C-alpha positions as CSV (number, residue, x, y, z in Angstrom):
1,M,-114.2,5.5,61.7
2,I,-114.2,2.1,63.5
3,W,-110.6,1.5,62.3
4,K,-109.4,4.8,63.7
5,Q,-111.0,4.0,67.1
6,L,-109.5,0.6,67.1
7,S,-106.1,2.0,66.2
8,N,-106.3,4.5,69.0
9,I,-107.2,1.8,71.5
10,V,-104.3,-0.4,70.4
11,N,-101.8,2.5,70.7
12,R,-103.1,3.4,74.1
13,V,-102.7,-0.2,75.4
14,R,-99.2,-0.3,74.0
15,G,-98.4,2.9,76.0
16,F,-99.4,1.2,79.3
17,F,-96.4,-1.2,79.1
18,S,-93.7,1.3,78.4
19,S,-91.6,3.6,80.6
20,K,-92.4,7.0,81.9
21,Y,-91.9,10.3,80.1
22,S,-88.8,12.3,80.7
23,L,-88.1,16.0,80.6
24,R,-85.3,17.8,78.7
25,L,-84.4,21.4,78.9
26,V,-83.1,22.6,75.5
27,E,-82.2,26.0,73.9
28,D,-83.8,25.2,70.6
29,E,-86.3,22.7,69.3
30,P,-84.4,19.5,68.3
31,E,-84.7,18.3,64.7
32,T,-85.7,14.9,66.0
33,I,-88.3,14.5,68.7
34,K,-88.0,11.3,70.7
35,P,-91.0,9.4,72.0
36,K,-91.8,9.7,75.7
37,T,-89.7,12.9,75.9
38,I,-90.9,16.4,76.6
39,Y,-88.5,19.1,75.4
40,V,-88.9,22.4,77.2
41,I,-87.4,25.2,75.1
42,G,-85.7,27.9,77.1
43,D,-83.6,27.8,80.3
44,K,-84.3,27.2,84.0
45,D,-85.6,30.8,84.5
46,F,-87.5,31.2,81.2
47,Q,-89.5,28.5,79.5
48,A,-91.4,29.3,76.4
49,I,-92.6,26.2,74.7
50,A,-92.9,22.4,75.4
51,V,-92.7,20.0,72.5
52,M,-93.6,16.4,72.4
53,L,-94.9,13.6,70.2
54,C,-98.5,12.7,70.5
55,P,-98.7,9.7,72.8
56,C,-101.4,8.0,70.7
57,G,-98.8,6.8,68.2
58,C,-99.8,9.1,65.3
59,N,-96.4,10.8,65.7
60,G,-98.0,14.3,65.5
61,K,-95.8,16.9,67.0
62,I,-97.5,18.9,69.9
63,H,-96.3,22.4,70.8
64,L,-97.6,23.7,74.1
65,N,-97.3,27.4,75.1
66,L,-95.7,27.9,78.5
67,L,-95.7,31.7,78.6
68,P,-98.2,33.1,81.1
69,G,-100.6,35.7,79.6
70,N,-100.8,34.0,76.2
71,K,-103.8,31.6,76.0
72,P,-103.9,28.7,76.0
73,T,-101.1,28.2,78.5
74,W,-99.7,25.0,80.1
75,S,-97.3,24.5,83.0
76,V,-94.7,21.8,83.4
77,S,-93.4,20.6,86.8
78,T,-91.4,17.7,87.9
79,K,-91.6,15.3,90.8
80,K,-88.8,12.9,91.4
81,G,-87.6,13.7,87.8
82,S,-91.0,12.8,86.2
83,P,-92.9,15.6,84.4
84,T,-96.5,16.7,84.9
85,L,-98.4,18.9,82.5
86,K,-101.3,21.1,83.5
87,P,-104.0,21.3,82.2
88,S,-104.8,18.4,80.0
89,V,-103.8,18.3,76.3
90,W,-106.7,18.0,73.8
91,R,-105.8,18.0,70.2
92,K,-108.5,19.6,68.2
93,I,-107.1,18.4,64.8
94,G,-105.6,15.2,63.6
95,C,-106.1,12.3,66.0
96,E,-108.0,14.4,68.5
97,S,-106.3,12.7,71.5
98,H,-107.2,14.1,74.9
99,F,-104.9,13.2,77.8
100,F,-103.2,14.2,81.0
101,L,-99.6,13.7,81.8
102,R,-99.1,13.1,85.6
103,E,-95.7,12.2,87.1
104,G,-94.5,10.9,83.7
105,V,-97.5,8.8,82.9
106,I,-100.2,9.4,80.3
107,I,-103.8,9.2,81.6
108,W,-106.3,9.2,78.8
109,A,-109.4,11.4,79.2
110,S,-112.8,9.7,79.0
111,S,-114.5,10.3,75.7
């Protein structure tokens, strides 16, 4: 347990020194998901799913529903080209990371 917590702390600190997240609109989910990239599947008028790698470093793939009416639902917006996700993302399995993405920057939720 202590090693998992220490690993999470190290990965989070490493993330503070790297660049912001970017957003890519794609028709289909890419075979390879790049770090610090959010892929929005759909087009400018219809967005279905957002896909990204977990920012903790575990490389878990996160799929977020963007379709209103289907719960849970997230929204993606951009400001000066940097993405924001609402609400927070809280993985219930695997690493159990809980974070916000605001203007391209990960903000870790308090435990």
